[in-house]
Structures are given as structure tokens and as C-alpha cells.
C-alpha positions in Angstrom: 71.6 -49.8 -53.4 71.1 -51.5 -56.9 70.0 -54.5 -55.1 68.6 -53.7 -51.6 66.4 -56.9 -51.5 69.9 -59.1 -51.5 71.8 -56.7 -49.1 68.6 -56.9 -46.6 67.9 -60.6 -46.4 67.8 -61.6 -42.9 70.7 -64.0 -41.8 71.9 -65.5 -38.9 75.6 -65.6 -37.7 77.0 -68.8 -36.2 76.3 -67.5 -32.7 72.6 -66.6 -33.6 72.8 -63.1 -34.1 70.4 -61.8 -36.7 72.2 -59.6 -39.2 72.0 -58.8 -43.0 74.8 -58.5 -45.6 74.3 -54.7 -45.4 75.3 -55.2 -41.6 78.0 -57.5 -42.4 79.7 -55.8 -45.1 80.4 -52.3 -45.3 81.6 -52.8 -48.8 82.1 -55.8 -51.2 81.6 -59.2 -50.0 82.8 -62.5 -50.9 80.0 -65.1 -50.0 81.4 -68.8 -49.8 79.4 -72.0 -48.7 82.1 -73.6 -46.4 82.5 -77.2 -44.7 85.1 -78.4 -42.4 85.4 -82.1 -43.8 85.8 -81.6 -47.5 88.7 -82.0 -49.7 88.5 -78.2 -50.5 88.5 -77.1 -46.7 92.2 -76.0 -47.2 90.5 -73.2 -49.0 89.8 -71.5 -45.7 93.4 -70.6 -45.5 93.2 -68.7 -48.7 89.8 -67.1 -47.9 91.2 -66.0 -44.6 94.4 -64.3 -46.3 91.8 -62.5 -48.8 90.0 -61.5 -45.8 93.2 -59.8 -44.1 94.7 -58.4 -47.4 91.4 -56.6 -48.7 89.7 -55.8 -45.3 91.1 -52.2 -45.2 89.8 -51.8 -48.8 86.4 -53.0 -47.8 86.1 -56.6 -48.8 84.2 -58.8 -46.3 84.8 -62.7 -46.4 81.5 -64.3 -45.2 81.4 -68.0 -44.6 78.3 -70.1 -44.9 78.6 -73.5 -43.5 76.5 -76.0 -45.3 75.9 -79.7 -44.4 74.0 -80.6 -47.8 77.2 -82.1 -49.5 78.0 -85.5 -48.4 77.4 -84.3 -44.6 80.8 -82.5 -44.8 79.8 -80.0 -42.3 78.3 -82.2 -39.3 79.5 -80.2 -36.4 77.6 -77.7 -34.0 77.8 -74.1 -34.2 80.4 -74.1 -31.5 82.5 -77.0 -33.1 82.5 -75.2 -36.4 83.8 -71.9 -34.8 86.5 -73.7 -33.0 87.6 -75.7 -36.0 87.8 -72.6 -38.3 89.7 -70.5 -35.5 92.0 -73.1 -34.2 92.8 -74.8 -37.7 92.8 -72.0 -40.2 93.1 -68.9 -38.0 89.6 -67.7 -39.5 88.3 -64.2 -38.4 85.8 -63.5 -40.9 82.2 -63.7 -40.1 80.4 -67.3 -40.3 76.8 -67.6 -40.6 74.8 -70.3 -39.0 74.7 -73.6 -40.9 72.6 -72.9 -44.1 70.8 -74.9 -46.6 71.9 -73.4 -50.2 70.2 -76.1 -52.6 66.7 -77.4 -52.5 63.4 -76.8 -51.0 65.1 -75.5 -47.8 67.4 -73.2 -49.7 67.9 -69.7 -47.7 66.6 -66.8 -49.5 70.2 -65.5 -49.4 71.2 -68.5 -52.1 67.6 -68.3 -53.8 68.9 -65.0 -55.0 72.7 -66.0 -55.3 72.1 -69.0 -57.4 70.4 -66.9 -60.3 74.0 -65.6 -61.1 75.6 -67.5 -63.9 79.2 -68.5 -63.6 81.5 -67.8 -66.7 80.3 -70.4 -68.6 76.8 -68.8 -68.4 75.4 -71.8 -66.1 73.2 -70.7 -63.2 71.3 -72.6 -60.7 72.3 -75.1 -57.9 75.3 -74.8 -55.7 77.6 -77.7 -57.1 79.7 -78.4 -53.9 81.1 -76.8 -51.0 83.1 -73.6 -51.7 81.3 -72.0 -54.4 82.0 -68.3 -54.1 79.9 -65.2 -55.0 81.4 -61.7 -55.3 79.0 -59.0 -54.3 79.8 -55.4 -55.2 79.4 -52.7 -52.6 76.2 -51.6 -54.5 74.8 -55.0 -53.6 74.8 -56.6 -57.1 76.2 -60.0 -57.7 79.2 -59.5 -60.0 80.9 -62.9 -60.1 80.4 -66.4 -59.5 83.3 -68.9 -59.0 82.8 -72.5 -58.9 84.2 -74.8 -55.7 87.6 -75.8 -57.6 88.5 -72.0 -58.5 90.9 -71.4 -55.6 90.2 -68.0 -53.6 93.5 -66.7 -54.4 93.2 -67.5 -58.3 94.2 -64.6 -60.4 90.5 -64.3 -61.9 89.1 -64.0 -58.1 91.9 -61.5 -57.2 90.9 -59.5 -60.3 87.3 -59.6 -59.7 88.0 -58.3 -56.4 90.2 -55.6 -57.2 87.7 -54.3 -59.8 85.0 -53.7 -57.4 87.1 -52.5 -54.4 88.2 -48.7 -54.3 91.5 -47.8 -55.1 
């Protein structure tokens, strides 16, 4: 593993199970901070399609509920799970509600936010649905800002580039 620290950071799933990126994702991962009551929430549909389309090639989409952006993820773990599965048919793993910015920032996001986007800007998460593509070796290879749709050509191309044929 090129970056074992990222892959070994302790995480909690929405149901409270302790895990790591290494345990959740057998290959590449697309880590996305998500929210149920955001204008970008319909991105869940494209995220689920990516999860389905690329699962057999080794991609795991991981949703990270976050309530730091105008309180757009106010629900309990059960409410978040129900919303995601009934509204968007989400089957990919969801983590426990997580802080992605500020003094309570989760260690996963302390690492992820060091990665710059295509314009060279690193730092805080701008809004819900910011995406990080992590290669199978545990390195962060791409950062996509919230308004970049999960099925945008540049996201698909980046996923294709890190997955085995």
C-alpha cells in the first residue's frame, strides 16, 4: 500500500460497525460526503449507478453523511439509511455522520482535504457531494468538487484509469 495510513484510518459505518477503507473497499473507492436535503442530493442516483456498473471491476462508492452544510443531513442513522435505500435504491456503504471540516474534522477528511482539485486548490470541503477517488493502492488520485456530477466524463475516465481492465 502506498498510503497505508489513509486505508487504515478507523471509520464507523452507519450502523455503528467499526471498519477501515481497506476493509470497505477491496479495490478503488469513491468517497463522497452526502446529504439527504441538498439540491445536489439527486447525485445519489448516479453514485448508485457507478457503484453497480463498476462493482465487479473493483470500485466501491462510500457515502459519508455530513450535516455541516446548512444542516442538510439532520436525520438519525436509521432515517438516513431509509431515505437512501427507499428514495435512491442505495446499496453502497454509508458511514456514520461525519464532520468533514473544522476542529472536529474526521481523520479521513484531514487526509483527503490535502488533495488539490484540478485547479490546484486543496483544503476544506466546499459543499455536499465532494468526491475523492482513491486508487487500489490507497493513494488519492482525483478530487472532484460538488457540482461535478458522478457520471461526468472526467469522473468516469478517472475511475476507468484506476481499475483493472
